[in-house]
N, C-alpha and C positions, 0 to 999 in steps of 0.2 A: 328389565330382565330380557335376556336373549336365549334362544334355543341353541344348545351345544350339539355337537355331532351325535352324541349318544341319545338325544331326544329329551334330555332334561333341561330345565331352565336354570340359568346362572345369573347371579347378581354379585357384582364385585363389591367388596367391603373396604376398598382402598382407593387412594388417589395417587396420581403420579406427580411427583414434585421434581422441579429442576430449577437450580439457581445459576444464572449466568449462561452465556452463550456456549462455553466449552464444557459445561458441567454435564455429568451423566444423569439420566432420568432415574429416579429412585421411587420404588413403591412405598407408600406409607399407609399402614393399616390404621384406620380410625380407632381412637381410644375412647374409653368411657367418658373422659373429660371433654371430648370433642363432639360426640353425638349421643342422643338418647334413643333414636329410632332410625331405621332404614326403611324407605318406601320403595317397593318394586312394582312396576307396572307390566302386566302381561298383555301384549297386544292381541294375541290369539283368542283370549277369553274376555278382553276388555275388563280386566279386574285389577285391583290394587291390593298389595300385601303389605301389612304393617308389621315389621319385625323389630321388637324391642332389642336394645343392645344385649341384654342378658341372653336372649335366644340365639344370638349370633356369636357370642363370646368364644365358643369352642372352635369356630372356624378360623383358619389362618388368614385367608384372603378372599374367599368367596363362598356364597351359599349356593348349593346345588339342590334343586327341588323338582320333583316329578309333578308337573301341573296337568299335562294333557293325557298322561297314561301312567300306569304303574310300572316299576322296573321289573325286568325279567330276571336279572341276576344282580344281587347287591353284595356279593363277595363276603357274606357272613355278617355284615354290619347293617344296622337298621337305617333305611333312608330317612332323610329329614322330612318330616311331615309339615308342609306349609299350610295345610287346610285350616288350622285354627287361627291363622293370621290373615286370612282372606277378608278384606273389608273390615278389619279389626281396629277401626279408628277410635273406639272407646278406650283402647290401651294408651292412647296419647293424652287422655284426660286425667289419668290417675297419677 
């Protein structure tokens, strides 16, 4: 995960695919058939976040989470709460 300009952490939920030398690079959002979990590592806190696919399904291409501080303005929508997923390796066993 990396820190964006706004101070929140971002984890991409896609890969970039390109076939052939003249082809354009295309973003591919991982599907339920391809992944069960996403793991995000936050260098600043030396912590790992385990996100089940179900928790990320509503996001188009990336998860934005406030790890180091709380948002000052979230434009009327609730920010994604990553706290329940911190070191949640037990989710991978079920």
